[in-house]
Structure formats: structure tokens, C-alpha cells
N, C-alpha and C positions, 0 to 999 in steps of 0.2 A: 384823748383817754376818755375811754369807757366808763359809764360809772357801775360800781359794781353792783348786783340785785340787790336791792330795798330787802330789809323784812319785813314779813308779810303779818297776818294778824297771830298766827298761830306762835310764831316765832316772839312775835309781843307778850304775848300770856306767858310765856316760858323767862323770857327776861323779868316780866315784873314779881314771877313765883319765886326765880333762882338769883338774878343777877342783883336787881336793888336788894334785896335784904345782905346780899356780900356785899354790897359796896357801901353799907352804912355807916363803917367806920371811917372810911376816906372822905363821905361827903362834908363833915364840919374841919376836917383838917385843910380842905382847899378854901373852904370858906374864910378860916384863920390866915390863911394865906394870903387871902383878895383883900381881906381886911387891914392884914399888917402891911400890906404895898399901898393902900392906901388907893384902889381903883374905883372907878365910878362906875364904868360899864364895862359887862365883860362878854366875849363871845364863846359859848358852849360848844364845841367842834364836835357833831358824832352827839347830841343831847340825848339820844333815846326817850324815856318816856318822862323826861325833865326833871327828874330828883336833885341834881347838881342844881340847875337853875332854881327851883323851888327853895333850896338850902338858902342859897347867895341872896334870892328876895325880900327873905326873911329877915334880913341882914342890912337891907336898906341899898343893895347892889343892883343896878341894873342888869339882869342877864338877858341875852338873848342865845335860843337855843335853835341850833341847825342841824335835822336828819334829813338822810336821803329817803327814810321811810315814813309813808305818809301814814301808816299806821302807828308807829311811835309818834309823829306829830299829831296825830289826832287825839290820841291817848295823854300827852302832855297837854295839849289847850284843854282836854275837859277837865284835867285836875287842877287846871288853874294856876295859881299864885300870886302872890305881890309882886310889882315891879318883872315881868316876865314877860318874854314874847316868843312865838317860833316860827321859821322860818323852815322849808321843803326846799333842800339844796345839797350839792355835791360840795366834799371834803378837799374835793380835787380843783374846784372852780367855785370859792365864796362867791355870793351875792352880794359884794359890799363894796363901796371903793375902797382904797387905799386908806390905812390911818384911821379907820373906824371906831375902834374900841382901846380902851386904856389897856385892855390885856385879852388874850384868847386862850383855849384850853384847850389841849387834847387829853383828856380821861379814859385812859385804856381804851384807845381810840388808834395806836399806831401799830401794835400787834399783829395784829389779822389779817394785815396788808403786805404788798409785796415790798422790797428798798425801794424802788422808783418809785411806786406810791407814797411811800412814807417822805421821800424827799418833795414829793409835789404837794404833800399834805402842810408840809414843817414850811415850804416857802409859802402858800397862802397862808397858814396862821401867822406867820413873820409879816406880812404885808399888810393885813386889815388893822395892825398896832401901830396906834401914834408914837411919836417921836417919847423917848422915855419912858414907853410902856413896856410890856413882859408876855412873856409865852409859859403857862404853865404847863407841864407835862407829867402826867402819873402814868406810869407804864411797869410791867413786870420787872422784877429783878431777881434773878435764881440765886439762891443762897451759894456763899462759899462753901458750908458743909453741909451737904443733902442729907446725908444718912437716911432717918425715918423722919423725914422735915412733912408731918401732915399737912400743914395749909400749902405746901407746892405741891405734894404730890394731890390736893384737890385741886389744886388749879390745873395741872397738867391732866386731869381727869375731864375738867368740866370745856377745857379747850381742846381734848381730841373728840369731844362727842356735839362740839359745835359745827360741823359739817367739814366737806374737805378744803377747801377753798382756806377757812378761817384756820384750821388746824395746820395747814402747810404754812400759813405765815406766822403763826405763833412759833411752830419747830424753826422756822429759820431767824425769827426776832431773839431767839434764844442764843441759837447757835452762833450771831453775831455779836454773841455780849449784852445781851438783853438791853435795859435802858441805857448802862454804862456806854456799852459799845456803840450806841445811836447819837448818844449828844457827844461823842469821841468823834465819831466819823462825820457829824453834821457840824461840826466846830460853833456849837452854841455856847456862846460867854454867861457861864451859869453864875447866879448871885448867892444860890444857895441849895443844900440839898435836905430832904429828909424822907420819911420811910412809913410807911403804913401795914397792918396785914402780918406783925412779925417779919418784917424786913423783906416779903414776896413781892413788896409794891412800893418802887419810889417815886419821889417826887422831886421834882426839880424845877427851879425861878430861874429863868433866863433872860436875857436881854435879845432883840433880837438885832441882826449883823447885817 
């Protein structure tokens, strides 16, 4: 499996200016989930600028962030954070032994990929979780009643300008039933479901099977 092109410094600047602020409401929800599950250490797959890792670390949870982009990891390392560390690597081939973490996170990390790539990422996310651990997935959920749903229209616009490969992945993800469709296709054993961003982002807590 070839690695996707990693984000360069320009993309990192756009991410920090646009995406990080948009994800602010999601960060504490993920921290709350991890705290309630009682996890001690977490792998954040496709961790970007490390915002989720820093939020987890502030709650006393050891957080390891992994991203393919050296520029993203460089920003994350410079910004520091309690109980955080960062690794450059591919979500398709996680550089960790089986059962290394209490939980793995895929936070808006799956929708931009092809279905085959999503399958590999999910397999790897399961592999690195200890027995009795968790996989936490947050990704887009198309509203049942679209109408003039402003948050969803904003998401569609952002995804449409994120590049051809990214946009194609998003369109395919939505066409396949968004997050709910992904969970059903891959047979994840769901323990709980939550939502964020006025229902446009779903959060699933699952057990690896």
C-alpha cells in the first residue's frame, strides 16, 4: 500500500487557521469519552497539529500522536503538551506492536480515503489496542433532513476545496452512508454513540473484534 502524499507546510498553515478552530467543540467530547472509559494511554491516528493529544494530556491521559506529515508533527512537537509524544508514520502500517494502547482514535481521519484504505486503517487501529480496549471513531454524519443545513453545507464546501483526492474520498464516504454505513460495513461492536457539531459529526465507541 503506497502512502498518500503528506501535507506540506502550506497545508499545515491552512489546517491551523481553519480546521483546528472548527474542531474545538469536538476535542473535549473525545477527552470526556476517554476519561469515562478509564483509558491510560491513547494513540491518535492522523493527529495533525496535535490538538487532540494536548487536550488528552491535560486530563492526565498519555497521548501518542501519529501523522505522515513531517510538517504536522513538527508543529505538534513545537507546541509541546503534557504527557504527549509524536511519531511520523503511516496509518496503513502503524509502527507499534500489537496491543500497545488502551484505545486508538480515528478523528475525522477516514472520510478522505478510499474504502480499501479505510479497511486497512481500521484493521491497524484494532491491532494496536489491548484486549478489552477501545477504538473511538469520529467522522461525518450526513443529516437526515438536509434542507438548508448550514453546518453541513459548510462541511461540504471545506471538503470540496481540500483537493481532488480528499474530495473524492469524502463524496464516496457520504455516498456509502457516512459514519453509520462505515460501522455497519465493518462490523464494529458499538458500545455507545454520541454526536457533535449539530449532528454532522458522529462519535462511535467500539470494541475491536
